[in-house]
C-alpha positions, 0 to 999 in steps of 0.5 A: 599809370601815367601816359608817356608824352608820345601816347598823349600826343597820339590821343590828340591824333585819335581825336582829330581822326574821329572829328573828321569822320564825324563831320562827314557823318553829320553832313551825310546821315539823315536827322533820323537814323535807325540802328537796330530799331533805335533812332541814333540820328541825334548823335550826329547833329553836332557837326559845328561842335566838331569844328571847335575840336579842330580849332583847339587841336590846331592851337595845340599843334601850332604852339607845340611845333613852333616851340620845337622849331629851331627856325622861328623866322616868319618866312619859315613859319609862313611857308610851312603853314601856307604849304600845309593848308593850300597844297591839298586845298588847291587839289580840292578846288580843281576836283570841285571844278571838274565835277561842276564841268561834268555835271553841266556837260561843258566848261563851267563858270569857275566863279573867279570872285569866289575863288579869289575870296577863298584863296585870300582866306576871306570865306565864311558861310554866306547863307548863315552869317551876316556881312560875309565877304565871300562864300565857300568855293562852289558851296563846299561849306566846311571851307569857312573854317579854313579862313579862321585857321589861316588868320589864327596862324598869322595872329599867333605869330604876331602876338608870339613875336611882339608881346612878352610871354608873361603878357600874352594871356592879357593881350588875348583876353583884351583883344578877344573881348573887344572883338566880342563887344563890337560883334554886338554892333556889327558882325564882320570877318575881323571881329568874328575871327579875333573873337574865335581866337579865344577858342583856338587859344585854349589849345595854345594854353594846353600846349604851353603847360604840356611843354613846360611839364605842368599838369593841367588842373582846374586852377590852371584853366581858370583864366581861359574859362573866365575868358570863354564865359565872358564871351558866352555872356556877350553872345547871350546878349547878342542873341537877345538883341538880334533874336529876330535875325533867326527868321532870315535863315532856313536852319536857325540852329546853325546860323547867326546869332545862335551858332557863335553861342553854340561854338563857345559853349562847346569850347568851354565844355571841351576845356573842362572835359579835358581836365576831368578826363585827365583826372580819370587817367583817360579811362576808356579813351583808347577804347572809344577813340583809339582806332581813329588815330589811323584816320589822322594822317588824312583827316584834313583832306577828308574834311575838305573833300567829303562834300564832293566824294560822299555828300554829292556823290552819285556814281554808285546809285545803281546799288540801290542800298544807301547804307552800302552805297555811302559806306563805299563812298566813305571808303573811297574818300579815305583812300583818296584822302590818304593818297592826296595828303600822305603821298602827294602832299608829302612829296610836294612838301619835300620838293619845296622845303625838304 
């Protein structure tokens, strides 16, 4: 039985909800986590890979909504992207600052330079990558990915409006490979983000075929696969050249020059798994991921708020049962995220753009 278009999009929603909850568990569960006497902690050690899932989904959604929109002006596109990203984020910045004031018992230093760096989307994980302009605001590590998202949006619009459609893939291939090569010599925000655009573009290519009613096959994904494999090869060389840099980081498995390679290898896995699972008629998909579609509407706020509402939370410490304590933190985080993203954000959006 072939899925209807709406059910296929619901599958993406379910993955988004699952990925958001997975990142929460990645940060909150210990490396060794026992369930009925079996250590399953290793299953939750792939938080960085979950962010790659977000990138691919984002590329799909932006391409899909852009093509469906009747107004393709930069003003319309910019305002919608700005509101979507920044409105919930400003609330999280305020939450972080209030919690800092509370923990210090006085008006805390707002760290203006870091705040400005994050507002201008220049942040990255300053403790895990070289030549970072600004760290994530108040140590909310997941915010690194938002700077990538924002500049992906801008780069997509530029390419979609300045490059002929039949030349788009060639341009993306060219600029991302050039960025990867320059990354060997001087890793920086510009070449890092442009290099990662190749991952985001996987989602764009999926959406392009989806909108055209073209079945995604191994033959269809070959150009994107070749691009990812080329960058993987360059990043393997980067790891070889800069292997000594690992000693500078406390957690080298999630730091430069390993983390970039991990990200691109997983992006290639996502690319091929999507085709394979489609050929299997999405067997078992709903049973595994279906329930997570209910988290999708608030997944963005879950992602950017869990550092404070779960990971750093202590107000239920009196329970003296960590499983119950953190389960309640997660429930509260979901309720908070729903209220902020579904209720408050949508009302603000309606006021601003209708």
